[in-house]
C-alpha angles and dihedrals in degrees: 000000000000091000095047093048095047095042098047109020142055097226117136126234091261091053090048088053089053090054091047089052091050093048090050087059104033095090082079092055093046094050093046092049097043084228148119117249127208123183112215120188123189118249124249093261092044096234099106146029126232123203107225103171139014135195132191123203125249091206102058148011119297124247094207123058091178130066109255097190112122098016118138124211130180125243109262096034092088109034094186089062093050094049094049091047096046100038098033095224137111110270121204102157122126142055123288115277120234115229117178090335090310118117111226126190109217124203132173126217120189116228105223128192124172090347093308127109110229101180145324132263112217108210111202120188122192105226097189093097098037114144139156101305121239125229089261091051090047091052091046092050093047090049090049089052092051092049091047090055090050092052090049088051095046095243095113134096099039113241113242092019102105105173127204099225089194090063102028123090115267129216093257091053093067140309135202124186116208130190121227094280094052095259116149111249096172137002120193116229092253090048092053093045088055089055092047088054087056089054105269108151098185139050122284100220113105094017129108104255095207095051090045093049095047089049092053094047114085115256136162096200138035121325112294104251092192091058093045091055094047093049090049092064100236092139137024101267140152118204144144134243120203133186139150092283098053149289128281127189117218134192120190123205120187113221113222106158093159097029095272121090112250098175141308145262118226118194115195141179137192105239098166094117092041093055094043089056091046090053090050090050091050090049090049092049092049092049091049093051091047091053091052088048095053092043088054091050091048091049091050087049090055093045090051091050091050090048091053090047092051091053089059094049115109091194113085090205092051092049091051089049092055093045089055090052088050090056092048094051089045093054089056090046090056090057093049091047090054090047092053088060098051133075093224141037092265129097137193096242097196089077093049091048091052090051093047090051091050092049095048091045091069088077093052114135118220117342105328120156123212120199141165129226129182127016131286087191124193117337134182116256091246090062100037095057099056091036093056087054092048093050090047092053096046092049093045090049093051095047094047099045110025100057141040130218092269098045131113116207150136133238115199126197113200125186126187127182120207145154128049127319089255098040103028128156132211116206115197124185126181113194130184129182095216132119094303133224121327118250114284091005114162116191093197088060102035113122094211108130094222092056091045088055092050094047093048093047097043099042102027106034104022099035095227139117132262128205137170119192138155114279120252095255109008138341133022133303126204116200125201121185113187135176112237136176132210094047110211 
């Protein structure tokens, strides 16, 4: 819609925002009218109309099999559009049109904002299935007429009341019509069933909806006056009522077709099962986070015990082996700590990489600087845990074997994401400017425990490739190529 309005019309950005607000609400008008809606806006030169949005009803057959958005028609071809735009009134005159052997009643509703008519809604009703209307259909049609008059007067939609139509109750979920005093004039079967779920034993018609709702809602004190007012439809509001029997979501829409409130529409939906599932998911998420938190605590305890044991070792070689084990356990603990703070099993690995680099840098001989470039991005936990260990081993190996106590140097960790979201790749290079590889060194045959861990995790668990080659100028470069999903 933005592109069509800016390309063909002279409407301002604030006018466009009003049209967006209208389109976010007009499923309600379409369902109440049993009709298709097409929004026509006059072009910049005033000689044509462009259709910028279209809505089909959920409550009846469509009048348009084709998509009308983007169509241009000259002024004069559709007199009802001209009359509604020029006179600023709802136009219903004329005989039904025949479209593919289907009679269609066409009406035009001007869209007004701040006293100006921005465009016209063409309301098209398929008459092929017309029959004697029921009480529910009559209530729908009367409510649609009231909303159409409010649109023509510029009082609907309500400014500042952007509605999420995917989450908000719809007409078919349940509808209650109130008079100006909040007394129920009509309740649809679905609406009545929702109140029965809350514990209502009688009919709703003739009762004050706000009072009934407040009495059904659990309360330890006097009647909740705020709930009474919201359920009475005095202002546009969306809220929920929960009791032992269930949860219903309500949306109140004041009806002011002539500027004075004559009543209200209340749309409602039984969301008991939805809220139950949400609570189960919240409980599950909390349990998973707690498990990660406890695993992290246990790993930190193990690391502390290993650290204590290393201090009691007389053998320098044994002490260093325990310290390496402490760092390996610590790298896994970092991942679990990050997962304990998330709602899903995915982590931003850049933070983990920085913490691993800082942890391993503590063993740096001389004045060696470690730094990271590029982004690892978001990774699944099943990738992040082994990758943190791999990164720990590679960095530890570089700092231990590439430099002496007197050396100055740099170790750089580079990460590059590529490929598609479903078949992405993560290329990691760890480059040092140290002494380089010994003559005849073969990383695939080396018996070093750290390199064995790296090969096993990269090739076996991560399904990637591992290489260790001389750097372009000086030192050593380790290259890891891993398959990853969820490219970000």
